[in-house]
C-alpha positions as CSV (number, residue, x, y, z in Angstrom):
1,M,-63.2,-15.3,-2.7
2,K,-65.1,-18.3,-1.5
3,S,-61.8,-20.2,-1.0
4,C,-60.4,-17.4,1.3
5,F,-63.7,-17.3,3.3
6,F,-63.7,-21.1,3.7
7,K,-60.1,-21.2,4.8
8,S,-60.7,-18.4,7.3
9,F,-63.7,-20.2,8.6
10,I,-61.8,-23.5,9.1
11,F,-58.9,-21.6,10.7
12,I,-61.4,-20.0,13.3
13,L,-62.9,-23.4,14.0
14,L,-59.5,-24.9,14.7
15,V,-58.2,-21.9,16.8
16,I,-61.3,-21.2,19.0
17,P,-61.1,-24.5,21.0
18,L,-57.5,-23.7,21.9
19,S,-58.7,-20.7,23.9
20,V,-61.1,-22.7,26.1
21,F,-59.7,-23.5,29.5
22,A,-61.4,-26.6,30.8
23,E,-60.3,-28.2,34.1
24,L,-58.2,-31.2,33.6
25,P,-60.2,-34.2,34.9
26,W,-57.2,-35.7,36.8
27,Q,-57.0,-32.6,38.9
28,H,-60.3,-33.1,40.6
29,D,-58.8,-35.1,43.4
30,Q,-57.1,-31.9,44.6
31,H,-60.4,-30.2,45.3
32,T,-62.4,-30.1,48.5
33,R,-65.5,-32.4,48.1
34,Y,-68.6,-31.0,49.8
35,L,-71.8,-33.1,50.0
36,A,-75.1,-31.8,51.4
37,L,-77.6,-34.4,52.7
38,G,-81.1,-34.0,54.1
39,D,-84.6,-32.7,53.5
40,S,-86.1,-29.6,52.1
41,L,-84.0,-27.2,54.2
42,T,-80.8,-28.6,52.7
43,A,-82.3,-28.7,49.2
44,G,-83.2,-25.0,49.4
45,Y,-86.9,-25.6,49.1
46,G,-88.8,-22.3,49.4
47,A,-85.6,-20.2,49.0
48,D,-85.9,-17.7,46.2
49,P,-83.8,-18.6,44.2
50,V,-83.0,-22.2,45.3
51,T,-79.4,-21.3,45.4
52,S,-80.2,-19.1,48.4
53,G,-80.6,-22.3,50.5
54,Y,-78.0,-22.8,53.2
55,A,-76.0,-25.5,51.5
56,H,-75.5,-23.4,48.4
57,V,-74.7,-20.3,50.5
58,L,-72.0,-22.3,52.3
59,Y,-70.6,-23.5,49.0
60,Q,-70.7,-20.1,47.2
61,G,-69.4,-18.3,50.3
62,G,-66.3,-20.4,50.4
63,A,-67.0,-21.8,53.9
64,F,-64.9,-24.9,53.2
65,D,-62.7,-23.8,50.3
66,R,-62.9,-21.4,47.4
67,P,-65.9,-22.3,45.1
68,V,-63.6,-22.9,42.1
69,K,-61.7,-25.5,44.2
70,T,-64.8,-27.2,45.6
71,L,-66.8,-30.1,44.1
72,F,-70.3,-29.6,45.4
73,A,-73.1,-32.1,45.4
74,N,-76.5,-31.5,47.0
75,A,-78.2,-34.9,47.5
76,A,-81.1,-33.4,49.6
77,V,-84.7,-34.2,48.6
78,P,-87.7,-32.2,49.9
79,G,-90.1,-34.3,52.0
80,V,-87.8,-37.1,53.1
81,T,-87.7,-38.4,56.6
82,S,-84.8,-39.5,58.7
83,E,-85.3,-43.1,57.6
84,D,-85.3,-42.0,54.0
85,V,-82.0,-40.2,54.4
86,L,-80.5,-43.2,56.2
87,N,-81.7,-45.7,53.5
88,F,-81.1,-43.7,50.3
89,Q,-78.8,-40.7,50.8
90,V,-76.2,-42.1,53.3
91,P,-75.3,-45.1,51.1
92,Q,-74.3,-42.6,48.4
93,V,-71.7,-40.9,50.6
94,Q,-69.1,-43.6,49.8
95,R,-69.4,-43.0,46.1
96,F,-68.7,-39.3,46.3
97,S,-66.0,-39.6,49.0
98,P,-66.6,-36.1,50.5
99,D,-64.3,-34.1,52.7
100,V,-67.2,-32.2,54.2
101,I,-70.8,-33.2,54.8
102,T,-73.6,-31.0,56.0
103,M,-77.0,-32.5,57.0
104,T,-80.3,-31.2,58.1
105,V,-83.0,-33.8,58.8
106,G,-85.9,-34.5,61.1
107,G,-88.3,-31.7,60.3
108,N,-90.6,-34.0,58.4
109,D,-90.4,-36.5,61.2
110,I,-91.5,-33.9,63.7
111,L,-94.4,-32.8,61.5
112,A,-95.6,-36.4,61.2
113,V,-95.5,-36.8,65.0
114,L,-97.4,-33.6,65.5
115,A,-100.0,-34.9,63.0
116,G,-100.5,-38.0,65.1
117,A,-98.0,-40.5,63.8
118,D,-96.4,-43.0,66.2
119,P,-92.9,-41.9,66.9
120,E,-91.8,-45.5,67.7
121,Q,-92.3,-46.6,64.1
């Protein structure tokens, strides 16, 4: 009885992985690559849930391609300035090689100027 159970268990362990349909890694180059850069608006900060932010909505809605055919990366960080995006996010664009880029930046710069910061620096 134990032998039959053990054989059945081993058979199930061997057969279940055959039913999993993972994407073949060499097919990713056929997908649309979408990169979102920017500040809190792009990151979805304040959206409930975060996936209600505009970058995710564009991705999930299939604005550029079907979601299953799109590789999506959101590199946005809440609180960054235009200079931060230029220095830290833009250099990463080459690594991802996107077909589409969306960017929202400048809101934190405006807030800093309204608070008295020198816009020339």
